[in-house]
Biopython code that builds the backbone (N, CA, C, O; Angstrom):
import numpy as np
from Bio.PDB.StructureBuilder import StructureBuilder

atoms = [
    (1, "MET", "N", (-2.825, 0.970, 12.803)),
    (1, "MET", "CA", (-1.932, -0.116, 12.468)),
    (1, "MET", "C", (-0.688, -0.596, 11.134)),
    (1, "MET", "O", (-0.431, -1.620, 10.501)),
    (2, "ILE", "N", (-0.044, 1.152, 11.215)),
    (2, "ILE", "CA", (1.647, 0.486, 10.845)),
    (2, "ILE", "C", (2.469, 0.481, 12.577)),
    (2, "ILE", "O", (3.637, 0.455, 12.964)),
    (3, "ASP", "N", (1.404, 0.514, 13.107)),
    (3, "ASP", "CA", (3.123, 0.450, 14.022)),
    (3, "ASP", "C", (3.182, -1.090, 14.865)),
    (3, "ASP", "O", (4.021, -1.512, 15.660)),
    (4, "ARG", "N", (1.724, -1.821, 14.246)),
    (4, "ARG", "CA", (2.562, -3.329, 14.224)),
    (4, "ARG", "C", (4.033, -3.552, 14.147)),
    (4, "ARG", "O", (4.752, -3.981, 15.050)),
    (5, "TRP", "N", (4.488, -3.092, 12.566)),
    (5, "TRP", "CA", (5.400, -3.625, 12.342)),
    (5, "TRP", "C", (6.304, -2.197, 11.543)),
    (5, "TRP", "O", (6.030, -1.259, 10.794)),
    (6, "PRO", "N", (7.326, -2.674, 12.152)),
    (6, "PRO", "CA", (8.461, -0.937, 11.547)),
    (6, "PRO", "C", (9.050, -0.937, 10.480)),
    (6, "PRO", "O", (9.693, 0.097, 10.295)),
    (7, "HIS", "N", (9.119, -1.907, 9.437)),
    (7, "HIS", "CA", (8.895, -2.813, 8.050)),
    (7, "HIS", "C", (7.718, -1.353, 7.261)),
    (7, "HIS", "O", (7.919, -0.534, 6.364)),
    (8, "LEU", "N", (7.055, -1.512, 7.765)),
    (8, "LEU", "CA", (5.354, -0.872, 6.855)),
    (8, "LEU", "C", (5.262, 0.322, 7.372)),
    (8, "LEU", "O", (4.869, 1.268, 6.689)),
    (9, "ARG", "N", (5.630, 0.459, 8.727)),
    (9, "ARG", "CA", (5.936, 2.535, 9.031)),
    (9, "ARG", "C", (7.546, 2.617, 8.469)),
    (9, "ARG", "O", (8.064, 3.578, 9.037)),
    (10, "ALA", "N", (8.152, 2.205, 7.903)),
    (10, "ALA", "CA", (9.474, 3.160, 7.232)),
    (10, "ALA", "C", (9.031, 2.854, 5.975)),
    (10, "ALA", "O", (9.682, 3.611, 5.256)),
    (11, "LEU", "N", (8.252, 2.144, 5.221)),
    (11, "LEU", "CA", (7.535, 2.411, 4.006)),
    (11, "LEU", "C", (6.242, 3.500, 3.490)),
    (11, "LEU", "O", (5.654, 3.984, 2.523)),
    (12, "TYR", "N", (6.331, 3.447, 4.839)),
    (12, "TYR", "CA", (4.661, 4.863, 4.831)),
    (12, "TYR", "C", (5.303, 6.181, 4.987)),
    (12, "TYR", "O", (4.958, 7.304, 4.619)),
    (13, "LYS", "N", (6.637, 5.614, 5.822)),
    (13, "LYS", "CA", (7.526, 7.521, 5.937)),
    (13, "LYS", "C", (7.938, 7.705, 4.368)),
    (13, "LYS", "O", (8.011, 8.896, 4.064)),
    (14, "GLU", "N", (8.272, 6.652, 3.129)),
    (14, "GLU", "CA", (9.536, 6.653, 2.757)),
    (14, "GLU", "C", (8.178, 7.167, 1.791)),
    (14, "GLU", "O", (8.478, 8.181, 1.160)),
    (15, "LEU", "N", (6.451, 6.595, 1.479)),
    (15, "LEU", "CA", (5.202, 7.040, 1.081)),
    (15, "LEU", "C", (5.015, 8.473, 0.595)),
    (15, "LEU", "O", (4.911, 9.117, -0.448)),
    (16, "SER", "N", (5.037, 8.698, 2.607)),
    (16, "SER", "CA", (4.649, 9.935, 2.446)),
    (16, "SER", "C", (5.564, 11.478, 1.434)),
    (16, "SER", "O", (5.174, 12.645, 1.385)),
    (17, "LYS", "N", (7.050, 10.750, 0.644)),
    (17, "LYS", "CA", (7.527, 11.304, -0.021)),
    (17, "LYS", "C", (7.369, 12.027, -1.350)),
    (17, "LYS", "O", (8.011, 12.941, -1.866)),
    (18, "TYR", "N", (5.816, 11.000, -1.917)),
    (18, "TYR", "CA", (5.284, 10.481, -2.672)),
    (18, "TYR", "C", (3.332, 11.229, -2.924)),
    (18, "TYR", "O", (2.509, 10.392, -3.294)),
    (19, "PRO", "N", (2.882, 12.515, -2.726)),
    (19, "PRO", "CA", (2.031, 12.619, -2.379)),
    (19, "PRO", "C", (1.303, 11.872, -3.351)),
    (19, "PRO", "O", (0.985, 10.772, -2.898)),
    (20, "PHE", "N", (0.866, 12.096, -4.699)),
    (20, "PHE", "CA", (0.440, 11.015, -6.084)),
    (20, "PHE", "C", (0.353, 9.828, -5.988)),
    (20, "PHE", "O", (-0.197, 9.118, -6.831)),
    (21, "VAL", "N", (1.070, 9.284, -4.575)),
    (21, "VAL", "CA", (0.915, 7.662, -4.892)),
    (21, "VAL", "C", (-0.233, 7.601, -3.007)),
    (21, "VAL", "O", (-0.177, 8.165, -1.914)),
    (22, "GLU", "N", (-1.261, 6.368, -3.804)),
    (22, "GLU", "CA", (-2.225, 5.947, -2.949)),
    (22, "GLU", "C", (-2.008, 4.650, -2.638)),
    (22, "GLU", "O", (-2.055, 3.803, -3.530)),
    (23, "ALA", "N", (-1.661, 4.210, -0.955)),
    (23, "ALA", "CA", (-1.267, 3.137, -0.417)),
    (23, "ALA", "C", (-2.908, 2.165, 0.314)),
    (23, "ALA", "O", (-4.026, 2.575, 0.628)),
    (24, "TRP", "N", (-2.507, 1.306, 0.324)),
    (24, "TRP", "CA", (-4.108, 0.645, 0.548)),
    (24, "TRP", "C", (-3.369, -0.933, 1.048)),
    (24, "TRP", "O", (-2.411, -1.550, 0.583)),
    (25, "LEU", "N", (-4.195, -1.194, 2.066)),
    (25, "LEU", "CA", (-3.619, -2.501, 2.570)),
    (25, "LEU", "C", (-5.129, -3.426, 2.804)),
    (25, "LEU", "O", (-6.274, -3.201, 3.194)),
    (26, "PHE", "N", (-4.157, -4.821, 2.197)),
    (26, "PHE", "CA", (-5.310, -5.843, 1.774)),
    (26, "PHE", "C", (-5.094, -6.835, 2.589)),
    (26, "PHE", "O", (-4.585, -6.751, 3.707)),
    (27, "GLY", "N", (-5.605, -8.119, 1.867)),
    (27, "GLY", "CA", (-5.250, -9.363, 2.775)),
    (27, "GLY", "C", (-5.017, -10.133, 4.060)),
    (27, "GLY", "O", (-5.808, -9.837, 4.956)),
    (28, "SER", "N", (-4.243, -10.919, 4.312)),
    (28, "SER", "CA", (-4.250, -11.590, 5.627)),
    (28, "SER", "C", (-3.631, -10.643, 7.053)),
    (28, "SER", "O", (-3.901, -10.756, 8.249)),
    (29, "ALA", "N", (-2.657, -9.649, 6.286)),
    (29, "ALA", "CA", (-2.327, -8.232, 7.661)),
    (29, "ALA", "C", (-4.051, -7.951, 7.767)),
    (29, "ALA", "O", (-4.182, -8.359, 8.921)),
    (30, "LEU", "N", (-5.071, -7.650, 7.468)),
    (30, "LEU", "CA", (-6.327, -6.933, 7.648)),
    (30, "LEU", "C", (-6.988, -7.827, 8.581)),
    (30, "LEU", "O", (-7.710, -7.288, 9.420)),
    (31, "VAL", "N", (-6.851, -9.425, 8.597)),
    (31, "VAL", "CA", (-7.834, -9.930, 9.878)),
    (31, "VAL", "C", (-6.268, -11.287, 10.325)),
    (31, "VAL", "O", (-6.068, -10.867, 11.465)),
    (32, "SER", "N", (-5.806, -11.799, 10.252)),
    (32, "SER", "CA", (-4.866, -11.944, 11.102)),
    (32, "SER", "C", (-4.121, -11.374, 12.085)),
    (32, "SER", "O", (-3.588, -10.285, 11.871)),
    (33, "PRO", "N", (-3.966, -12.065, 13.380)),
    (33, "PRO", "CA", (-2.817, -11.120, 14.465)),
    (33, "PRO", "C", (-0.892, -11.620, 13.732)),
    (33, "PRO", "O", (0.169, -11.034, 13.946)),
    (34, "ILE", "N", (-1.072, -12.456, 13.168)),
    (34, "ILE", "CA", (-0.133, -13.098, 12.139)),
    (34, "ILE", "C", (-0.161, -13.332, 10.782)),
    (34, "ILE", "O", (-0.446, -14.420, 10.281)),
    (35, "PRO", "N", (0.153, -12.251, 10.128)),
    (35, "PRO", "CA", (0.306, -12.869, 8.691)),
    (35, "PRO", "C", (0.631, -13.533, 7.807)),
    (35, "PRO", "O", (0.374, -14.643, 8.273)),
    (36, "GLU", "N", (1.287, -13.821, 6.170)),
    (36, "GLU", "CA", (2.090, -14.185, 6.825)),
    (36, "GLU", "C", (2.807, -13.642, 6.019)),
    (36, "GLU", "O", (3.996, -13.925, 5.874)),
    (37, "ASP", "N", (2.026, -12.555, 5.207)),
    (37, "ASP", "CA", (2.253, -11.322, 4.415)),
    (37, "ASP", "C", (2.034, -10.524, 4.907)),
    (37, "ASP", "O", (1.658, -10.722, 6.062)),
    (38, "ILE", "N", (2.114, -8.729, 4.307)),
    (38, "ILE", "CA", (1.412, -8.006, 4.695)),
    (38, "ILE", "C", (1.553, -7.016, 3.200)),
    (38, "ILE", "O", (2.591, -6.394, 2.975)),
    (39, "ASP", "N", (0.164, -6.972, 2.087)),
    (39, "ASP", "CA", (-0.076, -6.700, 1.027)),
    (39, "ASP", "C", (-0.398, -5.558, 0.802)),
    (39, "ASP", "O", (-1.570, -5.347, 1.114)),
    (40, "VAL", "N", (0.330, -4.371, 0.229)),
    (40, "VAL", "CA", (0.183, -3.116, 0.017)),
    (40, "VAL", "C", (-0.618, -3.045, -1.722)),
    (40, "VAL", "O", (-0.757, -4.099, -2.343)),
    (41, "LEU", "N", (-0.916, -2.174, -2.118)),
    (41, "LEU", "CA", (-1.777, -1.759, -2.990)),
    (41, "LEU", "C", (-1.362, -0.899, -2.764)),
    (41, "LEU", "O", (-1.557, -0.280, -1.718)),
    (42, "LEU", "N", (-0.363, -0.436, -4.035)),
    (42, "LEU", "CA", (0.147, 1.502, -4.524)),
    (42, "LEU", "C", (-1.059, 1.437, -6.366)),
    (42, "LEU", "O", (-1.223, 0.691, -7.332)),
    (43, "MET", "N", (-1.646, 2.959, -5.751)),
    (43, "MET", "CA", (-1.999, 3.551, -6.686)),
    (43, "MET", "C", (-0.939, 4.724, -7.218)),
    (43, "MET", "O", (-0.352, 5.420, -6.390)),
    (44, "TYR", "N", (-0.744, 4.891, -8.551)),
    (44, "TYR", "CA", (-0.293, 5.702, -9.348)),
    (44, "TYR", "C", (-0.613, 5.994, -10.086)),
    (44, "TYR", "O", (-1.447, 5.309, -10.679)),
    (45, "SER", "N", (-0.099, 7.490, -10.710)),
    (45, "SER", "CA", (-0.385, 8.360, -11.616)),
    (45, "SER", "C", (1.256, 8.573, -12.365)),
    (45, "SER", "O", (1.507, 9.166, -13.414)),
    (46, "ASN", "N", (1.865, 8.131, -11.775)),
    (46, "ASN", "CA", (4.394, 8.397, -12.315)),
    (46, "ASN", "C", (4.625, 7.459, -12.366)),
    (46, "ASN", "O", (4.254, 6.997, -11.287)),
    (47, "ARG", "N", (5.126, 6.551, -13.046)),
    (47, "ARG", "CA", (5.367, 4.984, -12.897)),
    (47, "ARG", "C", (7.365, 5.704, -12.147)),
    (47, "ARG", "O", (8.100, 4.901, -11.571)),
    (48, "ASP", "N", (7.653, 6.680, -12.284)),
    (48, "ASP", "CA", (8.927, 6.681, -11.848)),
    (48, "ASP", "C", (8.932, 6.899, -10.395)),
    (48, "ASP", "O", (10.052, 7.002, -9.895)),
    (49, "ASN", "N", (8.034, 6.980, -9.700)),
    (49, "ASN", "CA", (7.490, 6.917, -8.167)),
    (49, "ASN", "C", (7.357, 5.377, -8.045)),
    (49, "ASN", "O", (7.802, 5.078, -6.936)),
    (50, "ILE", "N", (7.047, 4.564, -8.530)),
    (50, "ILE", "CA", (7.029, 3.287, -7.536)),
    (50, "ILE", "C", (8.305, 2.530, -8.732)),
    (50, "ILE", "O", (8.057, 1.364, -9.039)),
    (51, "LYS", "N", (9.490, 3.111, -9.313)),
    (51, "LYS", "CA", (9.863, 2.519, -9.345)),
    (51, "LYS", "C", (11.035, 3.182, -8.960)),
    (51, "LYS", "O", (11.892, 2.859, -9.783)),
    (52, "ALA", "N", (11.506, 3.939, -8.133)),
    (52, "ALA", "CA", (12.400, 4.837, -6.960)),
    (52, "ALA", "C", (11.517, 4.272, -6.311)),
    (52, "ALA", "O", (11.242, 3.449, -7.184)),
    (53, "LEU", "N", (10.502, 3.907, -5.096)),
    (53, "LEU", "CA", (10.129, 3.500, -4.153)),
    (53, "LEU", "C", (10.369, 1.334, -4.784)),
    (53, "LEU", "O", (10.463, 0.747, -3.706)),
    (54, "ARG", "N", (10.429, 0.677, -5.485)),
    (54, "ARG", "CA", (11.163, -0.325, -5.130)),
    (54, "ARG", "C", (12.392, -0.696, -5.397)),
    (54, "ARG", "O", (12.865, -1.827, -5.511)),
    (55, "GLU", "N", (12.843, 0.275, -5.481)),
    (55, "GLU", "CA", (14.372, 0.387, -5.911)),
    (55, "GLU", "C", (14.531, 0.918, -4.117)),
    (55, "GLU", "O", (15.592, 0.318, -3.947)),
    (56, "ALA", "N", (14.303, 1.472, -2.944)),
    (56, "ALA", "CA", (14.439, 1.317, -2.004)),
    (56, "ALA", "C", (14.140, 0.187, -1.014)),
    (56, "ALA", "O", (14.616, -0.088, 0.088)),
    (57, "ASP", "N", (13.255, -0.337, -1.721)),
    (57, "ASP", "CA", (13.611, -2.195, -1.151)),
    (57, "ASP", "C", (13.513, -2.687, -0.067)),
    (57, "ASP", "O", (14.308, -3.359, 0.589)),
    (58, "TYR", "N", (11.523, -2.009, 0.322)),
    (58, "TYR", "CA", (11.319, -2.117, 1.955)),
    (58, "TYR", "C", (10.915, -3.734, 2.155)),
    (58, "TYR", "O", (10.817, -4.205, 3.289)),
    (59, "TRP", "N", (10.619, -4.782, 0.588)),
    (59, "TRP", "CA", (9.851, -6.294, 0.985)),
    (59, "TRP", "C", (10.422, -6.825, 1.258)),
    (59, "TRP", "O", (9.948, -7.492, 2.178)),
    (60, "ARG", "N", (11.981, -7.224, 0.913)),
    (60, "ARG", "CA", (12.510, -8.724, 0.812)),
    (60, "ARG", "C", (12.917, -9.382, 2.034)),
    (60, "ARG", "O", (12.833, -10.587, 2.271)),
    (61, "ASP", "N", (13.566, -8.064, 3.120)),
    (61, "ASP", "CA", (14.088, -9.218, 3.996)),
    (61, "ASP", "C", (13.715, -9.249, 5.908)),
    (61, "ASP", "O", (14.277, -9.799, 6.854)),
    (62, "TYR", "N", (12.222, -8.156, 5.754)),
    (62, "TYR", "CA", (11.627, -8.289, 6.727)),
    (62, "TYR", "C", (10.977, -9.724, 6.208)),
    (62, "TYR", "O", (10.893, -10.304, 5.126)),
    (63, "VAL", "N", (10.442, -10.053, 7.972)),
    (63, "VAL", "CA", (8.841, -10.713, 8.565)),
    (63, "VAL", "C", (8.445, -10.131, 9.300)),
    (63, "VAL", "O", (9.079, -9.500, 10.145)),
    (64, "PRO", "N", (6.283, -10.245, 9.055)),
    (64, "PRO", "CA", (6.246, -11.315, 7.315)),
    (64, "PRO", "C", (7.106, -9.474, 6.252)),
    (64, "PRO", "O", (7.183, -8.319, 6.671)),
    (65, "PRO", "N", (7.484, -9.983, 5.099)),
    (65, "PRO", "CA", (7.451, -9.375, 3.682)),
    (65, "PRO", "C", (6.072, -8.301, 3.617)),
    (65, "PRO", "O", (4.912, -8.343, 4.027)),
    (66, "ILE", "N", (6.821, -7.450, 2.947)),
    (66, "ILE", "CA", (5.991, -6.764, 2.267)),
    (66, "ILE", "C", (5.257, -6.597, 0.638)),
    (66, "ILE", "O", (5.399, -5.565, -0.017)),
    (67, "HIS", "N", (4.640, -7.534, 0.249)),
    (67, "HIS", "CA", (4.367, -7.580, -1.294)),
    (67, "HIS", "C", (3.914, -6.060, -2.131)),
    (67, "HIS", "O", (2.935, -5.332, -2.301)),
    (68, "ILE", "N", (4.886, -6.136, -2.376)),
    (68, "ILE", "CA", (3.635, -4.806, -2.993)),
    (68, "ILE", "C", (2.630, -5.064, -4.668)),
    (68, "ILE", "O", (3.335, -5.872, -5.272)),
    (69, "ILE", "N", (2.057, -4.914, -5.088)),
    (69, "ILE", "CA", (1.112, -4.564, -6.274)),
    (69, "ILE", "C", (1.288, -2.959, -6.280)),
    (69, "ILE", "O", (1.347, -2.148, -5.356)),
    (70, "ALA", "N", (1.357, -2.802, -7.837)),
    (70, "ALA", "CA", (0.953, -1.488, -7.771)),
    (70, "ALA", "C", (0.434, -1.449, -9.666)),
    (70, "ALA", "O", (0.700, -2.178, -10.622)),
    (71, "MET", "N", (-0.265, -0.404, -9.519)),
    (71, "MET", "CA", (-1.654, -0.607, -9.784)),
    (71, "MET", "C", (-1.845, 0.803, -10.717)),
    (71, "MET", "O", (-1.786, 1.705, -9.881)),
    (72, "THR", "N", (-2.054, 1.435, -12.099)),
    (72, "THR", "CA", (-3.384, 2.825, -11.905)),
    (72, "THR", "C", (-4.162, 2.779, -11.641)),
    (72, "THR", "O", (-4.898, 1.816, -11.428)),
    (73, "HIS", "N", (-4.394, 4.632, -11.489)),
    (73, "HIS", "CA", (-5.352, 4.109, -11.099)),
    (73, "HIS", "C", (-6.844, 3.155, -11.587)),
    (73, "HIS", "O", (-7.664, 2.469, -10.976)),
    (74, "SER", "N", (-6.605, 3.623, -13.230)),
    (74, "SER", "CA", (-7.067, 2.745, -14.454)),
    (74, "SER", "C", (-7.526, 1.820, -14.611)),
    (74, "SER", "O", (-8.585, 1.447, -15.115)),
    (75, "GLU", "N", (-6.546, 1.282, -14.073)),
    (75, "GLU", "CA", (-6.571, -0.170, -14.162)),
    (75, "GLU", "C", (-6.905, -0.518, -12.741)),
    (75, "GLU", "O", (-7.152, -1.722, -12.822)),
    (76, "GLU", "N", (-7.067, -0.142, -11.399)),
    (76, "GLU", "CA", (-7.515, -0.460, -10.316)),
    (76, "GLU", "C", (-9.513, -0.050, -10.511)),
    (76, "GLU", "O", (-10.415, -0.181, -9.683)),
    (77, "MET", "N", (-9.538, 0.306, -11.526)),
    (77, "MET", "CA", (-11.323, 1.345, -11.801)),
    (77, "MET", "C", (-11.629, -0.397, -12.594)),
    (77, "MET", "O", (-12.260, -1.184, -11.889)),
    (78, "HIS", "N", (-11.329, -0.717, -13.507)),
    (78, "HIS", "CA", (-10.738, -2.305, -14.608)),
    (78, "HIS", "C", (-11.106, -3.129, -13.320)),
    (78, "HIS", "O", (-12.294, -3.233, -13.014)),
    (79, "TYR", "N", (-10.310, -3.609, -12.699)),
    (79, "TYR", "CA", (-10.636, -5.038, -11.867)),
    (79, "TYR", "C", (-11.280, -4.879, -10.871)),
    (79, "TYR", "O", (-11.628, -5.857, -10.209)),
    (80, "HIS", "N", (-11.627, -3.526, -10.486)),
    (80, "HIS", "CA", (-12.539, -2.697, -8.753)),
    (80, "HIS", "C", (-11.510, -4.292, -7.515)),
    (80, "HIS", "O", (-11.958, -5.225, -6.849)),
    (81, "PHE", "N", (-10.016, -3.769, -7.817)),
    (81, "PHE", "CA", (-9.290, -4.067, -6.550)),
    (81, "PHE", "C", (-9.490, -4.141, -5.344)),
    (81, "PHE", "O", (-9.549, -5.063, -4.531)),
    (82, "LYS", "N", (-9.622, -2.693, -5.298)),
    (82, "LYS", "CA", (-10.078, -2.095, -3.475)),
    (82, "LYS", "C", (-11.437, -2.550, -3.233)),
    (82, "LYS", "O", (-11.860, -2.220, -2.126)),
    (83, "THR", "N", (-12.697, -3.595, -4.373)),
    (83, "THR", "CA", (-13.819, -3.403, -3.549)),
    (83, "THR", "C", (-13.299, -5.165, -3.605)),
    (83, "THR", "O", (-13.022, -5.601, -2.487)),
    (84, "VAL", "N", (-13.121, -6.352, -4.969)),
    (84, "VAL", "CA", (-12.809, -7.778, -4.550)),
    (84, "VAL", "C", (-12.137, -7.994, -3.130)),
    (84, "VAL", "O", (-12.681, -8.743, -2.319)),
    (85, "THR", "N", (-10.618, -7.151, -2.746)),
    (85, "THR", "CA", (-9.950, -7.351, -1.547)),
    (85, "THR", "C", (-10.040, -7.045, -0.409)),
    (85, "THR", "O", (-9.661, -7.646, 0.597)),
    (86, "ARG", "N", (-10.930, -5.372, -0.613)),
    (86, "ARG", "CA", (-11.281, -5.350, 0.622)),
    (86, "ARG", "C", (-10.975, -4.480, 0.811)),
    (86, "ARG", "O", (-11.569, -4.030, 1.790)),
    (87, "ALA", "N", (-10.037, -3.592, 0.270)),
    (87, "ALA", "CA", (-8.850, -2.984, 1.245)),
    (87, "ALA", "C", (-9.536, -1.312, 1.455)),
    (87, "ALA", "O", (-10.477, -0.595, 1.115)),
    (88, "VAL", "N", (-8.320, -1.341, 2.248)),
    (88, "VAL", "CA", (-8.424, 0.220, 3.698)),
    (88, "VAL", "C", (-6.856, 1.095, 3.290)),
    (88, "VAL", "O", (-5.684, 0.747, 3.147)),
    (89, "ARG", "N", (-7.508, 2.201, 3.223)),
    (89, "ARG", "CA", (-6.673, 3.003, 2.677)),
    (89, "ARG", "C", (-5.350, 3.566, 4.043)),
    (89, "ARG", "O", (-5.637, 4.140, 5.094)),
    (90, "LEU", "N", (-3.873, 3.151, 3.552)),
    (90, "LEU", "CA", (-2.910, 2.990, 4.666)),
    (90, "LEU", "C", (-2.352, 4.636, 4.156)),
    (90, "LEU", "O", (-1.590, 5.155, 4.971)),
    (91, "LEU", "N", (-2.648, 5.423, 2.974)),
    (91, "LEU", "CA", (-1.875, 6.067, 2.693)),
    (91, "LEU", "C", (-3.335, 6.813, 1.591)),
    (91, "LEU", "O", (-4.062, 6.188, 0.818)),
    (92, "PRO", "N", (-3.354, 8.446, 1.942)),
    (92, "PRO", "CA", (-4.291, 8.738, 0.652)),
    (92, "PRO", "C", (-2.852, 9.828, 0.087)),
    (92, "PRO", "O", (-1.778, 10.230, 0.537)),
    (93, "ALA", "N", (-3.904, 9.979, -1.506)),
    (93, "ALA", "CA", (-2.982, 10.763, -2.162)),
    (93, "ALA", "C", (-3.038, 12.025, -2.148)),
    (93, "ALA", "O", (-3.093, 11.211, -1.226)),
    (94, "ALA", "N", (-3.104, 13.583, -2.174)),
    (94, "ALA", "CA", (-3.350, 14.213, -1.906)),
    (94, "ALA", "C", (-4.217, 15.221, -1.986)),
    (94, "ALA", "O", (-3.972, 15.826, -3.030)),
    (95, "GLY", "N", (-5.472, 15.910, -1.180)),
    (95, "GLY", "CA", (-6.389, 16.108, -1.265)),
    (95, "GLY", "C", (-7.555, 15.132, -0.980)),
    (95, "GLY", "O", (-8.700, 15.559, -0.831)),
    (96, "LEU", "N", (-7.299, 14.019, -0.916)),
    (96, "LEU", "CA", (-7.974, 13.084, 0.004)),
    (96, "LEU", "C", (-8.115, 12.470, 1.576)),
    (96, "LEU", "O", (-7.152, 12.036, 2.210)),
    (97, "GLN", "N", (-9.514, 12.519, 2.082)),
    (97, "GLN", "CA", (-8.974, 12.200, 3.612)),
    (97, "GLN", "C", (-8.976, 10.849, 4.278)),
    (97, "GLN", "O", (-9.484, 9.740, 4.117)),
    (98, "ALA", "N", (-7.907, 11.673, 5.364)),
    (98, "ALA", "CA", (-7.345, 10.181, 5.945)),
    (98, "ALA", "C", (-8.340, 9.049, 6.513)),
    (98, "ALA", "O", (-9.354, 9.743, 6.435)),
    (99, "GLY", "N", (-8.734, 8.018, 6.945)),
    (99, "GLY", "CA", (-9.415, 7.069, 7.567)),
    (99, "GLY", "C", (-10.547, 6.517, 6.249)),
    (99, "GLY", "O", (-11.593, 6.079, 6.728)),
    (100, "SER", "N", (-10.485, 6.471, 4.540)),
    (100, "SER", "CA", (-11.351, 6.653, 4.040)),
    (100, "SER", "C", (-11.152, 4.624, 3.910)),
    (100, "SER", "O", (-10.128, 4.022, 4.232)),
    (101, "THR", "N", (-12.323, 4.030, 3.414)),
    (101, "THR", "CA", (-11.771, 3.020, 3.145)),
    (101, "THR", "C", (-12.369, 3.158, 1.612)),
    (101, "THR", "O", (-12.869, 4.090, 0.981)),
    (102, "GLY", "N", (-11.925, 1.070, 1.176)),
    (102, "GLY", "CA", (-11.598, 0.937, -0.099)),
    (102, "GLY", "C", (-13.005, 0.245, -1.121)),
    (102, "GLY", "O", (-13.277, -0.853, -1.606)),
    (103, "THR", "N", (-13.967, 2.333, -1.056)),
    (103, "THR", "CA", (-14.758, 2.196, -2.225)),
    (103, "THR", "C", (-15.101, 3.069, -3.158)),
    (103, "THR", "O", (-15.809, 2.717, -4.101)),
]
sb = StructureBuilder()
sb.init_structure("model")
sb.init_model(0)
sb.init_chain("A")
sb.init_seg("    ")
for serial, (resi, resn, name, xyz) in enumerate(atoms, 1):
    if name == "N":
        sb.init_residue(resn, " ", resi, " ")
    sb.init_atom(name, np.array(xyz, "f"), 0.0, 1.0, " ", f" {name:<3s}", serial, name[0])
structure = sb.get_structure()
């Protein structure tokens, strides 16, 4: 799926530097051949990782733009965000299997 959009591939590559950040894709990019945006949930334990990723700025000047939502693991558990949005794992955190889906 990341091969469809070069800027999503670049974000994926950047995320690989942060093994404890989970990335989940949700929204119209999962169902539309031409989404208006690419929604990505980043789940983290260390806020500094998210700050560094935001400074890399992978989402502003591309079509479709990448919209990033960042949550701690406890926030996601509270809101059940992955379940509600039917998110699909884009990048696993360390020790998790690739290909898992969001529940």
